[in-house]
C-alpha positions, 0 to 999 in steps of 0.5 A: 479342626483346624491340623497343628503340628510343630516346628523346632524353634530355628524354624521357627525363626527362620521362616519369619513365624517368631522371634529369636536372635539365632547364633546358627541358622538352621539350612533344613527346616523342621516339623514335628507332627504328633505329640506324646510318643507310645514309643519307651524310648527312655532319651526323648522327652515324646517320650510317653514315660517322659514328662518334660511335655509336649513341645519339647525334642532334645533339647529344643524347644518346638512352638506349635502353629496350624498347617496352612499358617506353617506350609505358607513359610515354608512356601517363601522362606525357601523361596529365599533360599533360606531352605533347602529341604524339610525333613517331617519329624513324626511321633508316634501317637494318634494320626498322626502317620495320616497326616504326615502324609497329608504335610507330604502333599501339602507341602509338595503342591508348595514348596520347592523343596525336597522332604524327608520324614523322619520316622521309627521304622515299627513298618514298611508300609509307612515308610511307602505311604510317604514315599508314594505321597511324594516324600524324597527320602525315609528317616528310620532311626534305630537310635542304639548301636546294638540289641543289648542297648537297642532292648534297655533303652527302646524296649522295642524288637531290634530284629524287627527294626532292623529286618525295615531298615534292610528292606527299605534299603532293598527296595529305596536305594539311596532314600532312607538314612536312620540314626545313631546316639553315641553314649547310651551304652555302647562300645566303640567298638559296636557303634562302628560295627553299626555304621559299617553295616549301615554302610554295607546296606547303603543306608545314611546315618546322622550322627548325634552325641546323647543328651540328657533332657529333664524328665525323662528316664535317662536324665541324669545320665553324663553325655559322650565323653568328646573324644569317643563322640570324636574316634565315631566323628572320623570312623564314620568319616572313614566309612563312608568315603572309601579311603584305602587301607582303613581297619580300625583294631580295638582294646577291650570295645574302645579303638585303638587304629586306624589302619591308617599313618596318622600323618595320613590321616591327619590330612584327612580330616583338616578340613573339619569335615569330619566334623560336621554335622552327619546324615542327610544334605543339608541338614545342619541341625544347630545346637541339636546336642550342645549348649551355644556355649558348651562343646560342639558335637556336632560343628553346624557350620565350616570348623574354625582352623583351629576347631578342626585341630581340637578335634583331630587333636582329640581324636586321636588321643592326643590332648583332651578338647576344653568348651 
């Protein structure tokens, strides 16, 4: 039986496997292994609770290719410097972990680029197996900011998943990432506490804005307010950069103070770096959370000066940002 995997629509286009007009090209090649997840995440179209179809993850389409076809195309694209790295998204389904290990070995043998594997933190053994197969990094997405939201949205054990993250971070320092989806029902205080905890563990955090997808249990829930997302982005940036004097203040769960003078904060944020896609190096995830004409939650490229100003104003509560 011929083994198949899926590539994100943008990845397939950049690799030359399909033709598609791209507003922004991905700098990382994204692969999905497995279909129809055994987990019950309310936001995900791959969830066993969703009716969205097997070719969707977030709002992105993922066409199917044979493994040999995909690996050959990616090898050429990396050689031409169209991609800087490769990220494999593993869906919890039959044989997906084994296929992922085989794929990592195939990629390491043929493609001259770093490889990361991202999968739900079920146990440490799977993470170890991917690293042993040749992965450079492992992503263990928690997605939710706290136990309360995790139980509601993912219907799984927060303590067990958090323990896997902590053990992985201790055993493989500097090689572990996770995800935080803003807008699942957490407060800003809970989101920032999560960011601080991951920084303590030495875990890289990729920020996502909740994106309602048709066919998922949370399809009718709205994306987060832009100003809320901007404040969390700024907090992540300050935590990640370890800026001195930062001390967050909150009122009823909302971020109200930074411990940094506003003029200093504006200077720190002026280049717009805080509002670009966060997470692993060279991961820009174009339009994973947004539409080309809508609000840009995560900019997949350097910001223009007026875009940076709008983001800063939204984060500091001066004027609402408009898409």
